[in-house]
C-alpha positions as CSV (number, residue, x, y, z in Angstrom):
1,X,84.3,89.8,102.8
2,X,86.7,92.6,103.8
3,X,87.8,93.9,107.1
4,X,88.8,97.1,108.8
5,X,90.6,96.9,112.2
6,X,91.1,99.9,114.2
7,X,92.5,97.7,117.1
8,X,93.3,94.2,117.9
9,X,90.2,93.7,119.8
10,X,87.0,92.1,118.4
11,X,85.1,95.4,119.1
12,X,87.9,97.2,116.9
13,X,87.2,95.0,114.0
14,X,84.6,96.1,111.1
15,X,83.7,92.9,108.9
16,X,81.9,94.1,105.9
17,X,80.6,92.4,102.6
18,X,83.3,92.7,100.0
19,X,81.5,95.0,97.6
20,X,80.7,97.4,100.4
21,X,84.5,97.3,101.5
22,X,85.8,98.0,97.9
23,X,83.1,100.9,97.4
24,X,84.2,102.6,100.6
25,X,87.9,102.4,99.7
26,X,87.2,103.4,96.1
27,X,85.4,106.5,97.3
28,X,88.1,107.2,99.9
29,X,90.8,107.1,97.1
30,X,88.7,109.1,94.6
31,X,87.9,112.0,97.2
32,X,91.5,112.1,98.7
33,X,93.2,111.7,95.5
34,X,95.7,114.4,96.3
35,X,97.1,112.3,99.2
36,X,99.1,109.6,97.6
37,X,99.7,108.0,100.8
38,X,96.2,107.5,101.5
39,X,95.6,106.2,97.8
40,X,98.4,103.8,98.1
41,X,97.3,102.3,101.5
42,X,93.7,102.0,100.8
43,X,94.5,100.3,97.4
44,X,96.7,97.8,99.2
45,X,94.0,97.1,101.8
46,X,91.5,96.7,99.0
47,X,94.0,94.1,97.3
48,X,94.3,92.1,100.4
49,X,90.6,92.4,101.6
50,X,91.7,94.1,104.8
51,X,93.0,97.4,106.3
52,X,94.7,97.0,109.8
53,X,94.9,100.6,110.9
54,X,96.5,100.1,114.2
55,X,99.5,98.6,112.5
56,X,100.1,101.7,110.3
57,X,102.1,104.7,111.2
58,X,99.8,106.9,113.5
59,X,99.7,109.9,110.9
60,X,98.5,107.7,108.0
61,X,96.1,105.7,110.1
62,X,94.6,108.8,111.5
63,X,93.9,110.2,108.1
64,X,92.6,107.0,106.6
65,X,90.4,106.6,109.6
66,X,88.9,110.2,109.1
67,X,88.5,109.6,105.5
68,X,86.6,106.4,106.0
69,X,84.5,108.0,108.6
70,X,83.5,110.9,106.2
71,X,82.5,108.4,103.6
72,X,80.3,106.2,106.0
73,X,78.6,109.3,107.5
74,X,77.9,110.3,104.0
75,X,76.0,107.1,103.7
76,X,74.4,107.2,107.1
77,X,76.7,104.7,108.7
78,X,79.4,105.2,111.4
79,X,82.6,103.5,112.4
80,X,83.8,104.2,115.8
81,X,87.5,105.0,115.2
């Protein structure tokens, strides 16, 4: 199980199967490999099975949110971020 939180509300929490969480974060790391801050942050999230975006600096949180959104859209899903 993995979780991505865009806010501290229930609606702002996206729980997902561990394999899907890992796949999305791996794809984000690979596609945005030229942004070391994204790579470092999503790999830490993967290590802890959670990514709490609303606790991060707004700049990195916004970049990661967009990156995750792009990955999900490519798979036909969406995450309201």
